[in-house]
N, C-alpha and C positions, 0 to 999 in steps of 0.2 A: 500520143496524148491528144485529146480533143480540145477544141477551143474552150477557154475559160469563160463561163457564163455566170453572171450574178443576177440575183433577183432585183426588182426595182428598189426594194427597201435596202438591200445591201449596196447597190449602186449609189443610192442617195447618201447613205452613211459614209461610204468611201469618198465620194465627191466632197462632202462636207469636211472630212478630215484633210483632204488635199488643200481645199480652200483655206482652212484654218492654218495649216502648215505654212503655206505661202504667205499668209498675213502675219503670223506670229514670228516665224523664223527668217523670212526673206523680206519682210516689210513691203510686200507686193500684193495687190488685189488680183485675183484670178476669178474669172467667171465660171459658172457651172459647166458650160459647154467645153471650155478649155480644160477644166479639171477632169471632166469625163473623157475627153480625148487623151489626156495624159495618163489616166488610169488604163485606158485601152492599150496605150503604148507599153506601159509597164507590164501589163498582163501578158501581152504578146511577146515582148522582147526579154523581160526579166523573169516572168512567171515560171518558165521552164526550169530555171536554176533552182527556184524554191521547190518546185514539184520534184525535181530529181533528188534534192536533198531529203525531202520527205520520203521518197521511195527508198533511198539509201538507209535512212533511219529505221524505216519499217523492216527492211531486210535484216539489219543488224539485230533488231528486237526479235524478229522471227527466228533467226539463227540461235540467239541466246536461249529463247524459250524452248526450241527444239532440243538443244543440248541438255537443258534441265530435264526435259521430259525423258530423254534417253537415260539419264541417271536414275530417275524415278522407276523406269521400267526395269533397269538392272537390279534395283533393290528388291523387286518382286521375285527374282529368281530364287529357287529353293536349293538348299545345300544338297549335294549328291554324295557327300562323304559319309 
């Protein structure tokens, strides 16, 4: 897995959400630098868990669709009786 990179716009939006969360839920002010640092920490330390769950979800979906495709191909078989 490569490092998680966000665009400037994405970073700004995430930082804004972190700052709002700290203010609204924890009644604490947090600066933009601190919020961006926290975002980097979460991306590095927690991001892989979300990434792995996404991969697992994609694998499950792929397996389900491949099975459906197998049934559709079987339906194409011609009777030999």
